[in-house]
C-alpha positions as CSV (number, residue, x, y, z in Angstrom):
1,M,-0.1,-0.1,0.2
2,N,1.4,3.6,-1.2
3,E,0.6,6.6,1.4
4,R,-2.5,7.7,-0.2
5,Q,-3.7,4.3,-0.5
6,I,-3.6,3.6,3.3
7,E,-5.3,7.5,3.6
8,I,-8.3,6.4,1.5
9,I,-8.1,3.1,4.2
10,K,-7.9,5.0,7.3
11,S,-11.3,7.3,5.8
12,V,-13.0,4.9,5.2
13,V,-12.9,2.9,8.0
14,N,-13.6,5.4,9.6
15,R,-16.7,6.6,7.8
16,Y,-18.2,3.7,7.8
17,A,-17.6,3.1,12.0
18,D,-19.0,6.2,12.2
19,L,-22.0,5.1,10.5
20,A,-22.7,1.7,12.6
21,H,-21.8,3.6,16.1
22,L,-18.6,1.3,16.0
23,N,-17.0,3.9,18.9
24,N,-13.9,1.6,19.9
25,Q,-10.7,3.4,18.7
26,N,-8.7,0.3,18.9
27,M,-11.0,-2.0,16.5
28,R,-10.6,0.8,14.0
29,D,-6.8,1.0,14.4
30,G,-7.0,-2.4,14.2
31,V,-8.9,-2.6,11.2
32,I,-6.4,-0.3,10.0
33,T,-3.5,-1.9,10.9
34,K,-4.5,-5.1,9.3
35,L,-5.7,-3.3,5.8
36,S,-2.5,-1.4,5.2
37,G,-0.3,-4.8,5.5
38,M,-2.9,-5.9,2.8
39,N,-2.1,-6.1,-1.4
40,E,-5.1,-3.9,-3.0
41,Q,-7.0,-6.3,-4.4
42,D,-7.4,-8.1,-0.7
43,A,-8.0,-5.2,1.1
44,I,-10.7,-4.1,-1.5
45,D,-12.6,-8.1,-1.1
46,F,-12.5,-7.0,3.0
47,I,-14.0,-4.0,2.9
48,V,-17.0,-5.1,0.8
49,V,-17.6,-8.3,3.0
50,S,-17.2,-6.2,5.9
51,L,-19.4,-3.4,4.6
52,S,-22.1,-6.3,3.2
53,D,-22.0,-7.2,7.1
54,L,-22.7,-4.1,8.5
55,V,-26.2,-4.0,6.0
56,S,-26.9,-7.8,7.1
57,D,-26.7,-7.4,10.9
58,G,-28.6,-3.9,10.6
59,R,-26.0,-2.0,12.0
60,A,-26.3,0.2,8.5
61,K,-29.1,0.8,5.5
62,A,-28.1,-0.3,2.2
63,E,-28.4,3.3,0.5
64,D,-26.6,4.6,3.3
65,V,-23.0,2.2,2.7
66,L,-23.7,3.2,-1.4
67,N,-24.0,6.6,-0.2
68,N,-21.1,7.3,1.5
69,I,-18.8,4.9,-0.9
70,G,-16.2,7.9,-2.3
71,D,-13.2,7.3,-2.5
72,L,-13.5,3.8,-1.8
73,T,-13.4,4.1,-5.3
74,E,-10.0,5.2,-6.0
75,L,-8.3,2.6,-4.2
76,S,-7.6,0.4,-7.1
77,E,-8.2,0.6,-10.9
78,K,-9.6,-2.3,-11.0
79,Y,-13.0,-0.9,-9.1
80,P,-13.6,2.4,-9.7
81,T,-17.4,2.1,-10.3
82,K,-19.9,1.6,-6.7
83,E,-21.0,-0.9,-9.4
84,S,-17.9,-2.5,-10.1
85,L,-17.5,-3.0,-6.1
86,M,-21.1,-4.3,-6.0
87,E,-19.8,-6.9,-8.9
88,R,-16.8,-8.0,-7.0
89,L,-19.4,-8.5,-3.6
90,K,-21.8,-10.7,-5.7
91,W,-18.5,-13.0,-7.2
92,L,-17.6,-13.4,-3.7
93,N,-20.5,-14.6,-2.8
94,S,-20.8,-16.9,-5.4
95,M,-17.1,-18.1,-4.7
96,N,-18.0,-18.9,-1.2
97,L,-15.6,-16.4,-0.7
98,D,-17.0,-13.8,1.8
99,H,-15.1,-15.3,4.9
100,P,-12.2,-17.1,3.7
101,D,-9.2,-18.1,6.3
102,M,-6.9,-15.9,4.8
103,P,-6.7,-13.3,2.5
104,I,-6.9,-14.7,-0.9
105,Q,-3.3,-13.5,-2.1
106,E,-2.1,-15.6,1.2
107,N,-3.7,-18.6,0.3
108,H,-2.7,-18.7,-3.7
109,E,1.0,-18.1,-2.2
110,L,0.7,-21.1,0.5
111,V,-1.1,-23.6,-2.0
112,L,1.1,-23.4,-4.6
113,E,4.3,-23.6,-2.3
114,V,2.7,-26.5,-0.7
115,F,2.2,-28.4,-4.2
116,D,5.6,-28.0,-5.0
117,K,6.7,-29.3,-1.6
118,F,4.1,-32.1,-1.8
119,N,6.0,-32.4,-5.8
120,Y,9.1,-32.8,-4.3
121,L,8.1,-35.5,-1.9
122,I,6.4,-37.7,-4.3
123,G,7.8,-36.8,-7.4
124,T,6.1,-39.2,-10.1
125,N,7.0,-42.4,-7.9
126,F,3.8,-43.5,-7.2
127,D,0.9,-44.4,-8.8
128,A,-1.1,-41.1,-7.9
129,Y,-2.9,-38.2,-9.6
130,Y,-3.4,-34.7,-8.6
131,T,-7.4,-33.3,-9.2
132,G,-9.8,-30.7,-8.6
133,G,-10.1,-27.0,-9.5
134,L,-6.6,-26.9,-8.8
135,M,-5.4,-28.5,-11.5
136,G,-7.2,-26.3,-14.1
137,Y,-5.6,-23.2,-13.5
138,I,-1.8,-25.4,-13.5
139,A,-2.8,-27.5,-16.3
140,T,-3.5,-24.2,-18.3
141,N,-1.1,-21.8,-16.5
142,H,-3.7,-19.3,-15.7
143,P,-3.4,-17.2,-12.4
144,L,-4.9,-18.5,-9.3
145,E,-8.3,-16.3,-8.5
146,R,-10.5,-18.2,-6.5
147,Y,-9.7,-19.5,-2.4
148,H,-8.6,-22.9,-2.6
149,G,-9.0,-25.4,0.6
150,D,-6.6,-28.2,-0.1
151,L,-4.9,-30.2,-2.6
152,D,-6.5,-33.6,-3.5
153,V,-4.5,-36.4,-5.1
154,F,-6.1,-40.0,-6.3
155,I,-3.4,-42.2,-5.4
156,N,-3.7,-46.3,-5.1
157,E,-4.3,-47.3,-2.0
158,E,-1.4,-50.3,-2.1
159,E,0.7,-47.3,-1.9
160,L,-0.5,-45.9,1.5
161,P,1.9,-47.6,3.3
162,R,4.8,-46.4,1.4
163,L,3.9,-42.5,1.2
164,F,3.0,-42.6,5.2
165,E,6.7,-44.1,5.5
166,L,8.0,-41.1,3.4
167,I,6.2,-38.7,5.1
168,N,6.5,-39.6,8.7
169,Q,9.8,-38.9,7.8
170,S,9.7,-35.9,6.5
171,E,9.5,-32.4,8.2
172,D,6.8,-30.5,6.0
173,F,3.4,-33.0,6.4
174,E,1.9,-35.2,8.9
175,V,-0.2,-37.4,7.6
176,Y,-4.2,-38.1,9.5
177,T,-7.0,-40.0,9.2
178,N,-10.6,-38.4,8.4
179,M,-12.6,-42.0,9.3
180,D,-13.8,-41.0,12.8
181,H,-15.9,-38.0,11.5
182,K,-16.2,-39.0,7.6
183,E,-18.8,-37.5,5.5
184,A,-20.4,-38.8,1.9
185,N,-17.7,-38.1,-0.7
186,G,-15.0,-37.0,1.9
187,H,-11.2,-37.7,2.2
188,E,-10.3,-41.6,4.4
189,F,-6.7,-40.0,5.1
190,A,-5.1,-36.2,4.7
191,V,-1.7,-34.8,4.8
192,R,-1.5,-31.5,6.3
193,Y,1.6,-29.3,5.4
194,K,2.5,-28.6,9.1
195,G,2.2,-25.4,10.7
196,T,-0.9,-24.1,8.2
197,P,-4.7,-25.1,8.1
198,M,-3.6,-26.5,4.1
199,T,-4.1,-30.5,3.3
200,V,-3.9,-32.8,0.8
201,G,-6.3,-34.8,1.0
202,L,-6.0,-39.0,-0.4
203,F,-9.0,-40.1,-2.9
204,L,-8.3,-44.0,-3.6
205,F,-8.1,-46.2,-6.2
206,E,-7.3,-50.0,-6.8
207,R,-5.3,-50.9,-9.8
208,K,-5.9,-53.9,-11.6
209,P,-3.9,-55.9,-13.8
210,D,-5.2,-54.5,-16.8
211,N,-5.5,-51.3,-15.9
212,E,-9.2,-51.2,-14.8
213,M,-9.4,-49.0,-11.8
214,I,-11.8,-49.0,-9.2
215,I,-12.5,-45.4,-7.4
216,K,-13.1,-46.4,-3.8
217,E,-14.5,-44.6,-0.9
218,Y,-14.7,-46.5,2.9
219,Y,-16.6,-44.9,5.5
220,H,-18.5,-46.3,8.8
221,K,-21.7,-47.8,8.3
222,D,-24.5,-45.2,9.0
223,Y,-21.2,-43.0,9.0
224,N,-20.6,-43.8,12.8
225,P,-17.0,-44.5,13.8
226,N,-18.8,-47.2,16.2
227,N,-19.7,-49.3,13.4
228,E,-18.2,-51.0,10.7
229,V,-16.5,-50.7,7.7
230,L,-17.7,-50.6,4.4
231,Y,-17.3,-49.2,1.3
232,N,-18.5,-48.2,-2.5
233,A,-16.7,-49.0,-5.3
234,Q,-16.9,-47.0,-8.9
235,H,-15.5,-49.2,-12.0
236,L,-13.6,-47.6,-14.5
237,D,-12.4,-50.0,-17.3
238,P,-9.5,-49.4,-19.1
239,E,-10.5,-47.4,-22.0
240,Y,-12.4,-44.8,-19.4
241,A,-9.7,-45.0,-16.9
242,K,-7.3,-44.0,-19.2
243,L,-9.2,-41.2,-20.6
244,C,-9.5,-39.9,-16.9
245,F,-5.9,-40.4,-15.6
246,S,-3.6,-39.4,-17.9
247,D,0.2,-40.5,-17.7
248,T,1.7,-37.1,-19.3
249,V,4.2,-36.0,-16.7
250,R,3.9,-32.2,-16.4
251,E,6.1,-29.9,-14.7
252,H,5.7,-27.2,-12.2
253,N,8.4,-25.2,-11.1
254,G,11.0,-27.6,-12.8
255,I,9.4,-30.6,-10.1
256,P,7.6,-33.1,-12.2
257,F,3.8,-34.3,-11.7
258,K,0.8,-36.2,-13.2
259,M,-2.7,-35.5,-12.7
260,Q,-5.9,-36.4,-14.1
261,S,-7.2,-35.4,-17.5
262,L,-8.1,-32.1,-17.9
263,E,-10.9,-32.9,-19.6
264,S,-12.2,-35.3,-16.8
265,I,-12.0,-32.6,-14.3
266,Y,-14.0,-30.8,-16.3
267,N,-16.4,-32.8,-17.0
268,S,-16.8,-33.1,-13.0
269,K,-17.0,-29.5,-13.2
270,K,-19.2,-27.9,-15.5
271,S,-22.8,-28.7,-14.0
272,S,-21.9,-28.3,-10.7
273,R,-21.2,-25.6,-7.9
274,P,-20.9,-22.0,-9.1
275,K,-17.2,-21.9,-8.0
276,D,-16.9,-25.5,-10.1
277,I,-18.7,-23.8,-13.0
278,Y,-16.4,-20.7,-12.7
279,D,-13.5,-23.1,-12.8
280,A,-14.5,-25.1,-15.7
281,N,-14.7,-22.2,-17.8
282,I,-10.9,-21.7,-16.9
283,M,-9.8,-24.6,-18.7
284,K,-12.8,-24.9,-21.3
285,D,-10.7,-23.5,-24.1
286,S,-8.0,-25.7,-23.6
287,I,-9.7,-29.1,-23.4
288,D,-10.3,-31.6,-26.8
289,L,-14.3,-31.2,-27.1
290,A,-14.4,-34.9,-28.2
291,K,-12.3,-36.8,-25.9
292,E,-14.5,-34.9,-23.1
293,A,-17.7,-36.4,-24.8
294,E,-16.6,-39.6,-24.8
295,I,-16.3,-39.2,-21.2
296,D,-19.3,-37.6,-20.6
297,K,-20.9,-40.9,-22.7
298,R,-18.6,-43.2,-21.2
299,R,-19.3,-41.8,-17.6
300,N,-23.2,-42.5,-17.7
301,N,-22.3,-46.8,-18.0
302,V,-19.8,-46.9,-15.0
303,R,-20.5,-50.0,-12.6
304,N,-21.5,-48.8,-9.3
305,E,-21.2,-51.5,-6.1
306,V,-22.8,-49.6,-2.8
307,G,-21.6,-51.2,0.8
308,L,-19.1,-53.6,0.5
309,D,-17.1,-55.0,3.3
310,G,-14.5,-53.1,4.2
311,N,-13.9,-53.8,7.6
312,N,-10.2,-56.6,6.6
313,T,-8.0,-54.1,4.4
314,I,-5.8,-51.5,4.0
315,V,-7.5,-48.6,5.1
316,T,-9.1,-50.3,8.2
317,E,-5.4,-51.3,9.0
318,L,-3.9,-47.6,8.3
319,E,-6.3,-46.4,10.5
320,Q,-5.5,-48.4,13.4
321,Q,-2.1,-47.7,13.0
322,L,-2.6,-44.2,13.0
323,N,-5.3,-43.8,16.2
324,N,-2.8,-46.2,18.1
325,P,-0.1,-44.1,19.2
326,N,1.9,-47.2,20.9
327,V,2.1,-48.8,17.3
328,G,3.8,-46.3,15.2
329,M,3.8,-45.8,11.3
330,H,5.9,-49.1,10.9
331,L,3.8,-50.2,7.8
């Protein structure tokens, strides 16, 4: 922030604090200090969300907020009008970014740091593929725009013990189980980047000798940790698996990695939540439309099995070891 921007922030904070009868000077000074340490994009986001909160909480009327917007439109060239600020607020709401855990720029720096650190740890030495919206940005070299809560990786479940041993030797990561409180479509296991809220969530699959892939989801019956473990299985024939999971080795900052095909990620996001649709539009111009259409066609013919016995499996063994500190991670 330059001196002019800091003066604008002071003016905006004090004006709206007066409007909302927020007279605590320490609170005002704290907000000004916080905003002055942000880049202009994060400051704009924080301010427009805070103003929206004032209206929602009944501390200010919408017309009073808009009538006093004043020099806030001078804080950033990207938002020179009331209308542009309102559009930014609508976008933040649609992306569920109205109250992020950290400023977006800080989140982008952290998620890319974790991505590179985890790539450096596992390289291409595992039968594993990144997935999720983040990969659409990375694969297309598009700047990050929205908040990313975690990374997602598909990994062959038979390689979990080797991965956990590697993580156990790492100073950067630690693995934990979600099974005791896992919900539908959640991760059985996740890897936390130590000292941060950022995690790498693991989706599991089994690979057959003919390269059929079986996507698996384990859970306790009725999602009660006291009940038996079950799993659902989604069978991808070898041709479909090849369409969805690419063995192309990519690089980010010189570090190799593999990811689910861009067409498959796009296919799963194009008709989903607003933030998923937004991600899909980012990658739309970079996909093979014929390949995506084939994925769409085959997706409807996948064989699914539900409620299979998952008690004597590698997942239950690993869950028990992670939950028992006396056992350790000697897998």
